[in-house]
N, C-alpha and C positions, 0 to 999 in steps of 0.2 A: 381508326382513331387518329386524329390529327396531332396529338401531343400527349405527354404524360398527364394524368389526372391531377397531380399536385405539382405546382411550379417549383416548390422548394426541393423537390426530389429529382430535378432534372439532372441528366448526366451528359457527358461529352463523349463523342466518338473520337477516334484518333485523328480523323480528318478535321473535325471541329477543333480539336486541340491544336493542330498545326495552324489553323486560322487564328486562334487566340494568341499563339506564340508570335505571329507576325504583327498582331495588334497590341503587343505587350506594353503595359504602362507601369513602370517601376514605382510610381508614386502611390498607386492604389492596388497593385496586384502582386501576388507571389505564386510561383509554382512549387509544388511539393511532390516528390515521387516516392512510391513504395519500393521496398527492396525487390530486386529481381528474383526470379523463381529459384535461382541457385542460392540466394541469400536468405530465403525464408526459413523460419524455425521448423525443425522437426518435432514430433511429439516428445521425443527424449529431451530436447532443449526446453520445451515448455515445462516438463517435469523438473528439470534442473534449475530453471529460472525461479520456480517456486521454492525449491528446497534450499538453494543457496541463499535466497533472501530470508527464508523462514528460520533456518538454523544459524543463529548468531549469538548475540548476547543474551537473548531472552531465556532460552532453555537452561542456560548456565547461571544466570543472575537472578531472574525473577522468582524461582522457587522459594527463596528466602522471604521475599515480599508476600507471596501467596500464603505461606505458613503464618506469617505475622497476623494477617487479617483473618485467616480461617480459624486460628486458635486450637486446631487439632490436626493431626496428620491425616486422619481419615477424611475429614471435610476438605482438606487441601487437595487430596487425590481426586475427590469427587468434583471439585471445581475445575481441575484440568480436563476431566471428561466432559463436563458441561460446556466449558469453553470450546472444546473441539466440536461438539454437536452444534453449538450456535454458529460457529464459523462455517461448518458444512452446510447449514441452512442458508447462510448468506451466499456461499459459493453457488448453491443451486439457483438462487435468485439472479445473481450476476450472470450465470451461464445462459439462462433463458433470455435475459435482456441482451447480452452480448451477441448471441447468434441471430438475433432478430433485428436489432437496431444498429445502424440506420437503415431505413427502407428507401430504395431507389427504384426508378422505372427505367428499363432498358428496352430498346427496340429490337425485338427478336421474333422470328417467324412471322414477319409482316404485322406485328402488333406490339404495343407497349405492355411489358410485363413487369410486375412488381417483384423485386428480389431483395434479399438481405445481403449486404456487402459489409462485413465487419470493418471498423475503423479504430484507429488508436484513440485513447482518451479514457477508457474505462467508464466509471460511473458519471463522468461529465456528460457523456452522450445519453446515458439512461435518464438522468435527471432533467436534461433539456427536453427530452422527448415527453416525459411524464408531465412536467410542470412547464407548459408552453407560455403561460401568461402569469404575471406581467412579463412583457418581452424583456429579455436580457437579465431578469432578476436572478434566476437560478444559475445562470452563467456567472454572474458576479459573485454570488454566494460561494459556489464551488471554486471559482477561480481564485478569489482572494484567500479563502481558507487553505486551498491546496498550495498556492504559491508560498505562503508563510509557513505552514505546518506540514506540508507534504514532503518531509525529509527525515533523515535519521540522525539529527544532531545529538540525540541522547546516546545512540550507539557509538557515535564518534567519541563522545566523552568517556564511555566505557572502554573504548579502544585505548584512550590515553591512560585510564586507570590500570588496565592490564599491562600496558607497556611499562608503566612506572613500577608495577609490582615485579615484572620480569627483570628489570634492572636492579631493583632493591627489594628482594622477596621478604625482607624483615619488616617491611612497611605495608600494613594492610589497608584495605579500602577506606576504613573509617578512622584511621589514625592521623594525627597531626603532622607526622613526618611526610605524608603524601603531599607533594608540592602541587598546589592548585594550578599554578601557571604552566608547569610542565605538562599537566594533564590536558589543559586547553591547547597548548602548543602542539602536542601529538594529535589532538582532534582536528585542529586546523590543517595540519600537514597531511593527514590521511584523506581528508575531504578534498583538499586541493589536488592531491595525486589522483584520486578517483575521477575528478572532473577532467583533468588532463588526459587520463586514459580514455575517457568517454569520447573526447573530441579527436583523439589520435587514431583510434582503430575500433572498428566494430567487430570484425572477424575474430581477432585475437581476444578481445574482451569476452565474446560469447564462448569461445573455446575455454578460456580460463574460468568462466562461470560454471561450465559443465564439470570441469575438474574439481572445483570447490564443492559442488553439490555432491558428487560421488564420495569424496573424502568425508564430508560432514555427515552424510547418512550413515556411512560405515562407522564413524567415530561414535555417534550417538547410539547406534545399535550395540556397539561393544560395551558402552557404559551401561545400557539397560540390562544386558545379560550379566556382566561382571558383578554388579551390585547385588542382584538377586541371588546369584550363586554364592557370593561372599556372605550375605546375610543368612543364607540357609545352612552353611557349613561352619559358621563361626558364632555360635551361641544363639541362633534363631532370632537375630535382631529384627527381622521382618515382622515377627509376631508382636513387636511393640507398637505397631501402627494401631491407633485407637481412634474412635469417634468422639471420645471425651477429651476435654482440655486437661493437660498435665497439671499436677499439683506442685506448686512452687515450694521452695524451702520454708517460707513463712506460713505455710498451711493454706494459702489461698490458691485459687485456680487461675490459670493463665487467661488474661483478658483477650477479647477477640470473639468473632463469631456472631456479632450483631449485624443488623441489616446493612448499616453503613460500612462495616468492616468487610462483609461478604461482597458487597458491590465493588469496593476498592480492590479486593483480592481477585475478583473475577476479571476486572479490567487488566490487572497484571498478568493473569493466566491467559487472557486472550491475546496479549501483545506478541508472544512468540509465534502465534499462528498467522500473524498479519501478512506474511508473504504471499498469501493466496491471490492478492490483487495484481501481482506483477504482470503475468501474461495478458491480462485483460487490458492493461495500459497500452500494450503494443500488439494488439490482436491483428492489426493489418499486416504484421510481419510474420504471421503464422501460416504455414502451408496447410491447405485444405482444412480450415477451421471447422467447417460444418461436420466433417467426418471424424476428426480426431481430438478436437479441443476439449469437449466435455469429458471424454474418457481420461485424457492426460491430467487435467486439473483435479478431477475426482480422485484418481489414484494418488496424486501427490498429497492432497489434503488428508486422505485416509491414512497414508503413511505417517504423516505428522500426528494425526489424531490417535494413532496406536502407539507410536514411539514416545510421545511426550508423557502420557501417564505412566508408561513403563519406566521411563527414565527417572521420573520423580519417585516412583516406587523404589527404584534402585538407590537413589540418593538416601531415602529414609531407611532402607535396609543397612546402608553403610553408616549413616549418621542419624540415629533415632532422634525424633523431635522431643525435647525435654523442656520446652518453654522458650519464649522469645529471647530471654537473656542468654540462653545457651546456644542460640543459632550461630553458625559460622558466618563469616562475611560473604562467602561464596560457596555454594554447594558443590560445584564442580571441582574447585581447588581442594575443598575439604574431602571430597571423594577420593582424589588421588593421594592426598596425605594419608588418609586412613588405609588405603590400599597398599601404600608403601610401609605401613606399620608405624606411623608417627602420630603424635597428638595433634588434634585440630582445634583445640580450644583457644590457644593464644598464638600470637606471632613471635613471642619471646622464647628464647631457649631453643630455637631450631638449630639443628646441626647443619653442617655443610651439605650433606646429602639431601636433607629435607629442603633446604633452600634451593638446591638445584632442581628438585622436583617441582617446587612451587614456581620457580622462574620458568621452567620449561612449559608447564601447563598454561601459565599466564600468557606466554608468548604465542602458544598455539591458539588460544582463545582469541587473542588480539588478531591473529592472522585470519581466523574465521570471520571476525567482524569486518575485516577489510573486504572479504568477498561479498559479504552482505551489503556493505556500503557501495561497492562497485555495481551490484545488481540494481540497487535503488536509484543510483545516479543515472543509469542507463534508461530505466523506465520512466522515472519522474520527470526527467528533462524533456522527454517526448510528450508527456501529458501537458507540461507547461507550454510547449510549442503549440499544442492543440488549443489551449486556452487563449494564447495570443492570436490564433487564427480568427477568433470571434470578434476581435477589434475593441475589446473593453479596456486594454492597457495603453498607456502612453507608448508610442513607437511600436505598436502591435506588429506591424509587418516586419520590422527588424527582428523581433523575437520569434516570429513565425517562420523565419527563413531556415531552410535546411542547407547543409554544405557538404562538400566532399570531406571525408576525414583527412587528417593531416598526413597519415602514412600513405593513403591512396594518392594524394597529390605528389608525393615523393617517388611513387612507383614509376619505374622506367617503362613499364608496359602500359601504354595508353591506347592500345587497340580497341579495348572494349568501351572507351569513352570518347572516341574521336567523333566530333560533330560533323554533320552534313555541311558541305561547303556552299550549298545552295541557299541556306537560310542563315541569317544573322541572329543568333540567340542572345538573350540577356547574359551579360558577363558572368554573374554569380550563379546562374542556373544552367549555363551552357552545357556542361558535361552530362548532367543527369537527364534533363528534360528532352535532350536530343535523341537519346537512346533508352527507351523505357525497358528494353529487354536485356541490356548489357551495360548499365551505367556503373560508375564507381560507387562504393559504399558511402552512405550518407550519415551525418550526425547533426543534431540541432545545436550548433555551437553557441549562438546567442542565448537560447533557452537554457543550455548547460551553465552558462555564466550566471543567468538569473537564479537558477536552482542553487548554485554554489554560494551566491551572495547571501541569500536568506538563511541557509543553514549555518553559514559562518556567523551571521548576526546572532542567531539563537545560541550558538556555542559561546560566543563572547558575552552576551547579555546574561545568560543563565549560568554558564560555567564559571564566570568570574565573580558572581555575587552569591552563589550557594555552593556549599562544599560538594565535591564531585559526585559522590554516591547519591546525594539528595537531588542534585541537578539531573542525574540520569533517571531517577524515579519520576521526577516531575515531567521531564520531556517525553518519556515513554508513555506515561499516563495520558498526557495531552494528545499524543499521536493516536492512541487507542480511542480516547474519548471523542476526538473530533473526526478523524479520518474514518475510523471503523464504526464508532457509535453514532455520531450525529449524521454524517453523510450516509452511513449504512441504514439508519432508520428512515431517512428520506427515500432511499432507493427501495428497500424492502417494503416499506409502507406504501410507496407509490405503485409498486408492482401489485401489491395486494388490492389496492384501489382499482387498478386496471382489470384485474380478474373479477372482482365483485361487480364492477360496472358492466363488464362484458356479460357476466352471467345474468344480471338483471335485465339487460337489453334483449338478450336471446330469449329469456322467458317471456318477456313482454311481446316480442315479435311472434313467438310461437303461439301465444294466446290469441293475438290478432289474426294470425293465419287460420286458426281453427274457427274463429268467428266469421271471417270474410270468405273462407274457402279458397283463397288464392295466396301465392307467395308474397311475403312482406319483407322489405329490406330492413336488416338489422341496423339500428341507429347507434350513435355513440362511437367510442374509440375502437370497439370490436377487436380487442386484444386476442381473443380466442382464435380468431381466424388468422391473424397476422403472425402469432407466435410459431416459430419453426422448431422449437425444442421445449419439452416440458419435463420437469424432474419427476422422479419417483414419488408417489404419494402426493402429487400436486392437488391442492395448494398448500399442503401442510408446511413445507419449508418456508414459504412466505409468511405464514401465520407465526411460526416459531421465531423466525428472525425479527419480525416486527414487534411481537410481544416482549421478547427477551431484551431487545435493545431499548425499547421504551421503558421497561422496568429499570434497567441498569442506569439509564441516563437521568432518571428522576430519583432513584434510590441513592445516587451519588450525593444528593443534597442532604442526606441524613447523616449526621455526625456519628462516627463509630465509637466503641469503647476505648480504642487506642487513643483517640483524640481527647476523650473525657478523662483519660488517665493523667493528663497533664496537671490537673488540679491537685494531684497527690504530691507533685513536685513543684511548688510555686517558685522555687529558686531558679528554674530554667529561664523564665522571663522573656521568651521571644516566641514569635509566631511559628517557628520551625521546631520547637521543642527538642533542641539538640541533646539535652541531658537525659531525656527519657525515651520517647517512642521512636525518635528518628524520622518521624513522618512530617511531610509538608502539611500545613494547615488545610483541613478537609475541604474548605470552600474554594480554595484557589483553583483547582483543576476544573470543577464544573463551571465556575464563573468565567474563566478564560475560554473554556470550551464553547459555551453558548454565546459568550461575547464575540467570538470569532465569526459566528453567524451574523450577529448584529453589525460587525465590521463590513461583511459582504453586502448587507442591506444598505449601509451608509455609502459604500462605493457605488451601488446602483443609483441611489438618490443623487449622488454627485454627478454621475453620468447623465442622468435626466436633466439636471440643472445646466450642465455644459451644453447639452443639445438645445435646451430651451433658450438659453442666453445667446447661443450662436444661430438660432433659427434654422437648425438643420437636424436631421434624423439619421442615426447610424444604420446603414444597410449593409449587411454582411452576406455575401454569396459564396457558397462552397460548392463548386461544380466538379464532381469526381469523374475520372475516366474509369468506368466499371466494365469489366469484360467477363465472359463466361469461360472458365478454364476447361481442360480436357475431362474433368470429372463432373462437369455440369454445375459447378459452383461459381457464384458471383464473387469476384475479387476486385479490390480497388487498386488500380495501377498508378494513378497519379491524381492530382487535385489542383484546381485553380482556385485560389482564395482572392476574393475581391472585396475591398472596403470602400464604400461610397458615403459621402456626407450629402444627403438629399435635402435640398432647401425646402422649408415648410413655411407656412404663414405668409404666403405671397411673395417671398423673396426668390 
């Protein structure tokens, strides 16, 4: 065979890479290198990356929001289980796509062979593979959506809330004494520190990530056990968990439990599970992904799917649900208040010991959120670097650039990054591209700045216009709706389409073969042949994920009983209903969520107009250096990104 069957899947050998280095053009090219073998993630780090990102504000703050929508403790617990099952189905879809895409052709054993070499980017890669036409459309939709909303601005605000409570434990989350500007200031500060940490060091950031993960899993496990034990030996409070809504003092039952309420509550329950995507975003940095990745991610998410319902059971054993008006501001803080023998109903009248307990717990939860923000900054900045590589942004090559981390530049030991003296390398790529096997650790510094900028904008715009607890709920709902819901539906639905199309084409080819009596080539995308990993009970996970997400995304447009309750209190007089339910107007989240997709489409239309008016067409080439490791697995060692404006229309 003279060359690879698909031009877009061409790869570079090391010899060809050296030639391209000599021909380097900084105006339209960038080199990017993968971590060295010593820098790759172990299965334990994959597990920790998920758990550090997953265990943060959500499992401590969202239980109250889930209870509000569920209307009963039994339904709330069920929603936590259902949310875990939906996320596990999504994880199965992502794993199948991640271990298969992208497909490359490498010259091996005197022939071109198709291999799967994982790449950073997560669902960006999957969506671009599934939805190839119109060209650049899905890249623009994913890119614009993720650049704006692919961050944890909501968690940063919750960090500010916890730090404010730690300093002044008498001031609760929903009280006027909570200074809004202080909360925003803490949020901006922690996000800035995480961005600086991301560009300063990779090695120590990953080590800190692993320590955070171990501590968080142990902490949540202790909460799950202590609450159940406490409820069993102190009056059997666990038995108060019920499937029916509690009766309020006025004789009515607690509102909630309608379709709109359940959809909202399920989004809140899904948010704490959203750390599942982290290792997919940096899959090129995982050692032996074909062998260990599926097991590591499944174990991590099964751990969360077991711990989270048990933790909520523990909360309810410690603080039984008696109606929304009796809900504490934060279930985790209420848990430790009750455990220490103090009343959780009000913030007034706390003695010094209780204040110290509240302050300590709030500080610990803020510290956990810091670990969560650190993990998200690491992975999301690398996704935004991948988006920039596609050429759809202004100054794309600048944001696509990888750099030595700041600490590695200060290191006195430069032996592992000394370039060859026989070749003049580009200044800003010189250390890494010259030695693929022993270069300094890398960080996407420009992409980190891009990530930091948009999360700061969200913190300022939302955090300064809405009270902190509501801003947190809005931002976390938007993250779940857009990043998990909308993009997840496109991904899971697209995978289901590939499976159905492959099944139909194979059936058709089999029928033609029986008719003709000779082998027939299977037409179409032929996913069944390309897929290198299939989940248990395939294709059930893709069906469950697609149906569940489709239901949630459209059920979100149904107003719930909590929203309708506003009419009972006409004096509140605003869209946020501050005097009654504490909920953001029901239509804001779905409208912004689907509107973000429309923004991506508008960006694509703008890109088409710019190309049309300039009489050129964007041509993006991504030529990876793919090698077969000692275990027979294809790995991406480096990549040449090339952006060309190809004249069209006779120019």
